[in-house]
C-alpha positions as CSV (number, residue, x, y, z in Angstrom):
1,M,-11.3,1.1,-19.2
2,N,-9.3,-2.0,-19.6
3,E,-9.2,-3.7,-16.3
4,T,-5.7,-5.5,-17.1
5,I,-4.1,-2.3,-18.0
6,P,-3.1,-0.2,-14.8
7,D,-3.8,3.3,-14.7
8,K,-1.2,6.0,-14.8
9,L,1.1,3.8,-16.8
10,V,4.2,5.1,-18.5
11,L,5.7,3.0,-21.4
12,Y,9.0,3.8,-22.3
13,D,12.1,2.4,-24.3
14,G,13.8,0.3,-21.7
15,V,17.3,0.4,-23.4
16,C,17.3,4.1,-24.1
17,G,19.5,6.3,-21.9
18,L,17.3,9.4,-22.5
19,C,14.2,7.3,-21.4
20,E,15.9,6.0,-18.3
21,R,16.4,9.6,-17.4
22,F,12.9,10.5,-18.1
23,V,11.6,7.6,-15.9
24,Q,14.2,8.6,-13.1
25,F,13.1,12.3,-13.4
26,T,9.5,11.2,-13.1
27,L,10.2,8.8,-10.1
28,K,11.8,11.9,-8.1
29,R,9.2,14.2,-8.7
30,D,6.2,11.8,-8.2
31,H,5.5,12.5,-4.5
32,Q,2.2,10.8,-4.6
33,K,3.8,7.5,-6.1
34,A,1.0,7.5,-8.7
35,F,2.9,6.5,-11.7
36,L,3.8,2.9,-12.8
37,F,6.3,2.1,-15.5
38,A,6.8,-0.6,-18.1
39,P,9.3,-1.0,-20.9
40,L,8.1,-1.1,-24.5
41,Q,10.1,-4.4,-24.8
42,G,8.1,-6.1,-22.2
43,E,5.0,-8.3,-21.3
44,T,3.0,-5.2,-20.1
45,A,3.3,-3.2,-23.3
46,E,2.3,-6.4,-25.2
47,R,-0.9,-6.3,-23.3
48,V,-1.4,-2.6,-23.9
49,R,-0.9,-3.0,-27.6
50,A,-3.6,-5.8,-27.7
51,A,-6.1,-3.1,-26.0
52,Y,-4.7,-0.2,-27.8
53,P,-3.5,-1.1,-31.3
54,Q,-2.4,2.4,-31.9
55,L,0.6,1.9,-29.7
56,P,3.5,1.3,-32.2
57,S,5.7,-1.6,-31.9
58,T,8.7,0.6,-32.6
59,L,10.6,1.8,-29.6
60,S,10.6,5.4,-30.4
61,T,7.4,6.3,-28.8
62,V,6.6,7.0,-25.1
63,G,3.2,6.1,-24.2
64,Y,1.0,7.0,-21.1
65,V,-2.1,5.1,-20.1
66,S,-4.4,7.4,-18.0
67,N,-8.0,7.1,-17.3
68,G,-8.5,4.4,-20.1
69,T,-6.8,6.5,-22.7
70,L,-3.5,5.9,-24.3
71,L,-1.5,9.2,-25.2
72,L,1.5,8.8,-27.5
73,R,4.7,11.0,-28.0
74,S,4.6,14.7,-27.0
75,R,1.0,14.2,-25.7
76,A,2.1,11.5,-23.2
77,V,5.0,13.7,-22.0
78,F,2.7,16.7,-21.6
79,A,0.0,14.6,-19.5
80,I,2.7,13.3,-17.3
81,W,4.3,16.8,-16.7
82,R,0.8,18.1,-15.8
83,E,0.1,15.4,-13.4
84,L,3.5,16.1,-11.6
85,G,2.3,19.4,-11.0
86,G,4.6,22.3,-9.6
87,G,6.6,24.2,-12.4
88,W,6.3,21.0,-14.7
89,K,2.6,21.6,-14.9
90,M,3.5,25.0,-16.8
91,L,5.4,23.1,-19.3
92,A,2.3,21.2,-20.1
93,F,0.9,24.3,-21.6
94,F,2.4,23.2,-24.8
95,R,-0.4,20.6,-25.1
96,F,-2.7,23.2,-26.4
97,L,-0.4,23.4,-29.6
98,P,-1.4,20.9,-32.3
99,A,0.1,17.5,-32.0
100,F,1.6,17.5,-35.3
101,L,3.6,20.5,-34.3
102,T,4.8,19.2,-30.9
103,D,5.6,15.7,-32.3
104,I,7.8,17.3,-34.9
105,G,10.2,18.1,-31.9
106,Y,9.5,14.8,-30.3
107,R,10.2,12.7,-33.3
108,F,13.5,14.7,-33.8
109,V,14.8,13.9,-30.4
110,A,13.7,10.4,-30.8
111,A,15.8,9.9,-33.8
112,I,19.1,11.0,-32.2
113,R,18.4,9.8,-28.7
114,Y,20.8,6.7,-28.8
115,K,23.6,8.8,-30.4
116,I,23.4,11.3,-27.6
117,W,22.2,9.5,-24.4
118,G,23.4,6.1,-25.3
119,K,21.8,2.6,-25.6
120,K,21.9,-0.1,-22.8
121,E,22.0,-3.8,-23.3
122,L,19.2,-4.4,-20.8
123,C,16.3,-2.5,-19.2
124,D,17.3,-1.3,-15.6
125,I,14.9,-2.0,-12.8
126,P,15.7,-0.4,-9.7
127,E,16.5,-2.1,-6.5
128,H,15.1,0.4,-4.2
129,A,11.8,1.0,-3.0
130,D,10.3,1.9,-6.3
131,A,11.2,-1.4,-7.7
132,Q,7.6,-2.6,-7.2
133,R,6.4,0.4,-9.6
134,F,7.9,-1.3,-12.5
135,L,6.2,-3.8,-14.4
136,P,7.6,-6.6,-16.7
């Protein structure tokens, strides 16, 4: 495991409205406060790219680093849901489908996300107690 990359790190497009909602959704349900977050546009994502060259430089991919492994797109989302537990763990059942199938839906949503959920000028970092869980 790469010691400079924290575990349970969620990488997201920091200016995407859908990604912001996904991060807020995860924060609200992460009762153990296990997840950390970093925008794909930041320094932390650059360190992840150096350690995991398969992380694309494009902003249309959610990444999740857990136990020294980088998961991308639908696999990242399923792993996050699984770790959130509760009913969300049931949705993670779809991880048993081939990635090329589940990523079709993922890529479709990624292609239209700015049109539907908008695009911000800057990445929002919360000012409340969860602010320390956001990395640059």
